[in-house]
N, C-alpha and C positions, 0 to 999 in steps of 0.2 A: 504494499500500499504505500503509495504516494502523495504524502501530504503538501499543498501547495498555501501558501499564504500570500493573498495578493495584497498589495496597500495600492489606493489609488490615492493621490493627492496632487496638490498644486503651489507653486512658490508664491501665488498672493493669498493662501489661505492661512490664516494666523493658526487655527485650530491643528493645521497639517505641520507647520512648524512646532507647534508643542509638542507633539507627537513624535516627531523624530526621534529625540533621545529616546524616548520611553520604547520605539520600536528596536532601537539599537540593543537595549535592554533584553526584549523581548528574544530579539535574534540569537544572542548568548546563551539565553537561557534553553532555547529550542533549535539547536542547531539540525535536528534531522528534518527540518520542513525546509521545504524548498521556499524561499523569500523572493518575492517577486514585486517591483515597483513599478508602476505606472505614472505618468504625469497626465493629468485632467486634460490639459490643452495641447500637448505634444502628441500623445498615444491616443487619439481620438477614436482611430479605427480599431484599437485593440480592447478600448474600454466600452465601445458601443456594445459589444455582446454581452457584456455584464448589466447592463440597464442600469446605470448608475444615475442617481438623481442629481439634485444640486447642491446637497449636503454634504461636506468633505471633512476628512478624510472617511474612505471606505475601506474595508477590511473584508476579504472575501477569503473562507477557507474551502478549498477544494480538494475532495478525494478524486484523485485521477482528473478528469472532466466534469465530474459533479459536484455542484454547489452545496456545502453541508451546514454552513451558518454563515451570518453577516453579520459585521458591528458598522455601525454608521454613525459619524462624528466623534469627538474628543471621547477617549477612555481612559480609565487608569490602566496600570501596568496590571494591578489584580483583576481587573474585569476582562483583559485580554487572556492573561493567563488561566481563568477559570475555563474559558471557553476552549483553549488549545489542549489544556490537561486530558479532555475527553478523547480526543485523538492521538494521543501519544503512542 
């Protein structure tokens, strides 16, 4: 099972900037997950298939190509960890 954590953010998004160091911490705690980052403005073609709304950042957890959960907006490290632990 390959778990992918996709992060969709933008350079103009204050919540995305706040989440950057939190996600670096998450990446260290969950090294077995494949971490992928897309820019809301630059990677429009890639993120279109994920039906991302207007609220950023968006975190999508995939099992293979199947979406298993999604977090939208600014989250604490604990909130993200709680979601990810179910899939370790």
